[in-house]
C-alpha positions as CSV (number, residue, x, y, z in Angstrom):
1,M,-34.0,7.8,-1.5
2,G,-31.3,10.4,-1.3
3,L,-30.0,12.5,-4.1
4,M,-26.8,10.4,-4.5
5,D,-29.0,7.2,-4.7
6,K,-31.1,8.7,-7.5
7,M,-28.0,9.8,-9.3
8,I,-26.4,6.4,-9.0
9,E,-29.6,4.6,-10.0
10,F,-29.8,6.9,-13.1
11,M,-26.2,7.0,-14.1
12,M,-24.8,3.5,-13.3
13,P,-26.5,1.6,-16.2
14,R,-25.4,4.3,-18.7
15,M,-21.8,4.5,-17.3
16,M,-21.5,0.7,-17.4
17,R,-22.7,0.6,-21.1
18,M,-20.2,3.4,-21.9
19,M,-17.4,1.6,-20.1
20,K,-18.2,-1.7,-21.8
21,K,-18.0,-0.1,-25.2
22,R,-14.9,1.8,-24.4
23,M,-13.2,-1.2,-22.8
24,H,-14.1,-3.6,-25.6
25,N,-10.9,-2.9,-27.5
26,M,-8.7,-1.8,-24.7
27,K,-5.5,-3.6,-23.8
28,P,-4.9,-4.4,-20.1
29,E,-2.3,-1.7,-19.8
30,E,-4.7,0.9,-21.1
31,M,-7.4,-0.4,-18.7
32,E,-4.9,0.0,-15.8
33,K,-4.2,3.6,-16.8
34,M,-7.9,4.4,-17.0
35,M,-8.5,2.8,-13.6
36,E,-5.9,5.1,-12.0
37,G,-7.8,8.2,-13.2
38,M,-11.1,6.7,-12.1
39,H,-9.6,6.0,-8.7
40,E,-9.1,9.7,-8.0
41,M,-12.6,10.6,-9.2
42,M,-14.3,7.8,-7.2
43,E,-12.3,8.6,-4.1
44,S,-13.7,12.2,-4.1
45,C,-17.3,10.8,-4.6
46,F,-16.9,8.3,-1.9
47,E,-15.9,10.9,0.6
48,E,-19.4,12.4,0.3
49,M,-21.2,9.1,0.7
50,D,-22.5,7.5,3.9
51,A,-22.0,3.8,4.7
52,E,-25.2,2.6,3.0
53,E,-24.5,4.6,-0.2
54,L,-21.0,3.2,-0.3
55,E,-22.2,-0.4,0.2
56,S,-24.9,0.0,-2.5
57,T,-22.4,1.5,-4.9
58,M,-19.8,-1.3,-4.4
59,H,-22.5,-4.0,-4.8
60,D,-23.6,-2.4,-8.1
61,M,-20.2,-1.5,-9.6
62,M,-17.5,-3.9,-8.5
63,P,-18.7,-7.2,-9.9
64,K,-19.6,-5.7,-13.3
65,M,-16.3,-3.7,-13.5
66,M,-14.2,-6.6,-12.4
67,D,-15.9,-9.1,-14.8
68,E,-15.4,-6.8,-17.7
69,C,-11.7,-6.2,-16.8
70,F,-10.9,-9.8,-16.2
71,S,-12.6,-10.8,-19.5
72,K,-9.9,-8.9,-21.4
73,M,-6.9,-10.4,-19.6
74,N,-5.1,-13.6,-20.4
75,L,-4.7,-16.4,-17.9
76,E,-1.4,-15.1,-16.5
77,Q,-2.8,-11.6,-16.1
78,R,-6.0,-12.8,-14.4
79,D,-4.0,-15.0,-12.0
80,G,-1.7,-12.1,-11.1
81,M,-4.7,-9.8,-10.6
82,L,-6.6,-12.4,-8.5
83,T,-3.6,-12.9,-6.3
84,M,-3.3,-9.2,-5.7
85,C,-7.0,-8.8,-5.0
86,K,-7.0,-11.7,-2.5
87,E,-3.9,-10.2,-0.7
88,M,-5.5,-6.8,-0.6
89,L,-8.8,-8.1,0.7
90,H,-7.0,-10.1,3.4
91,E,-5.1,-7.0,4.5
92,I,-8.3,-5.0,4.6
93,E,-10.0,-7.8,6.6
94,C,-7.2,-7.9,9.1
95,K,-7.1,-4.1,9.4
96,Y,-10.8,-3.8,10.3
97,D,-11.0,-7.0,12.3
98,D,-7.9,-6.1,14.4
99,K,-6.3,-9.3,13.2
100,P,-2.6,-9.4,12.5
101,V,-1.8,-9.5,8.8
102,E,-0.3,-12.8,7.7
103,T,1.7,-13.0,4.6
104,E,2.1,-16.2,2.5
105,S,5.7,-17.5,2.2
């Protein structure tokens, strides 16, 4: 187990508890602002990780983070976010599978 794995294993449960407490009373707009800052921080961390570390981190973080965020949104906000996520995942899939990106009309 590499150093990054040990750090993630140690820090993730604590970070998720902290985020859950902090996000409990956040409005969706505040959550979006927080996510922008986290994006920059995570991007720099991800640059240092190999493929296995990235995969492990995504499996650990994404479902929990998304569930917590979606739980705070109303139906319209969740629908909009789900649509955006689906479109983004489709574009990523096409990008890395060499498939042309199709947009819904």
